[in-house]
C-alpha positions as CSV (number, residue, x, y, z in Angstrom):
1,M,48.0,81.4,59.5
2,L,47.5,83.2,56.2
3,R,44.9,85.6,57.8
4,T,47.4,86.5,60.6
5,I,50.0,87.3,58.0
6,A,47.6,89.5,56.1
7,I,46.5,91.3,59.2
8,G,50.2,91.9,60.1
9,V,51.0,93.3,56.7
10,L,47.9,95.6,56.8
11,F,48.9,96.8,60.3
12,L,52.6,97.4,59.2
13,S,51.5,99.3,56.1
14,A,49.1,101.5,58.2
15,I,52.0,102.4,60.6
16,I,54.3,103.2,57.8
17,L,51.7,105.4,56.0
18,I,51.0,107.3,59.3
19,L,54.8,107.8,59.7
20,I,55.1,109.2,56.2
21,V,52.2,111.6,56.6
22,F,53.6,113.1,59.8
23,R,57.3,113.0,58.8
24,K,56.8,114.8,55.5
25,K,54.5,117.3,57.2
26,L,51.8,116.9,54.6
27,G,49.2,118.0,57.1
28,W,45.5,117.3,56.8
29,G,44.9,119.3,53.6
30,W,45.4,116.3,51.3
31,L,42.7,114.4,53.2
32,S,40.1,117.2,52.5
33,L,41.2,117.3,48.9
34,F,40.9,113.5,48.6
35,G,37.5,113.6,50.3
36,T,36.2,116.2,47.9
37,H,37.4,114.1,44.9
38,L,35.7,111.1,46.4
39,I,32.4,112.8,46.8
40,L,32.5,114.3,43.3
41,A,33.3,110.9,41.8
42,A,30.3,109.3,43.5
43,L,28.1,112.3,42.4
44,G,29.3,112.0,38.8
45,I,28.5,108.2,38.7
46,Y,25.2,108.9,40.3
47,L,24.3,111.5,37.8
48,V,25.2,109.2,34.9
49,N,23.0,106.5,36.4
50,F,19.9,108.5,37.0
51,S,20.0,111.3,34.5
52,G,18.2,109.2,31.8
53,L,20.5,110.3,29.0
54,I,21.8,106.8,28.4
55,T,19.1,104.4,29.6
56,E,20.8,101.1,28.9
57,V,24.0,101.9,30.9
58,Y,24.3,101.5,34.7
59,L,27.5,102.1,36.5
60,P,27.7,100.4,39.9
61,L,28.8,102.5,42.9
62,N,31.6,100.2,44.1
63,P,35.2,100.9,45.3
64,A,36.7,100.1,41.9
65,T,34.5,102.5,39.9
66,I,34.6,105.3,42.5
67,G,38.4,104.8,42.8
68,A,38.9,105.1,39.0
69,V,36.8,108.2,38.8
70,T,38.5,109.7,41.9
71,V,41.9,109.3,40.3
72,L,41.0,110.2,36.7
73,G,38.2,112.7,37.2
74,L,35.6,113.4,34.6
75,P,37.5,111.4,31.9
76,G,37.2,108.4,34.3
77,V,33.4,108.6,34.1
78,I,33.7,108.7,30.3
79,M,36.1,105.8,30.3
80,L,33.8,103.7,32.5
81,L,30.9,104.6,30.2
82,G,32.9,103.5,27.1
83,L,34.0,100.3,28.7
84,K,30.4,99.5,29.8
85,I,29.0,100.1,26.3
86,T,31.8,98.3,24.6
87,L,32.1,95.2,26.7
88,Y,28.6,94.7,27.9
């Protein structure tokens, strides 16, 4: 029952998102910009992990870390490094 409700909410939100994209005439330019940010975020985390500058820190490539770096940019990588060093 709960799974059916979750799938229904996901389906409804996808339809509303598609309507917003086509109604506001955003086009597909935002998608290429988001893709570029996503690739650069993954590349930034990858460079931190395998550069060897900070050997004791490893940032995992998961949706949370890539999402933070995608939204925040280079300061997001620095934020994740600071959190990793401080908390762990």
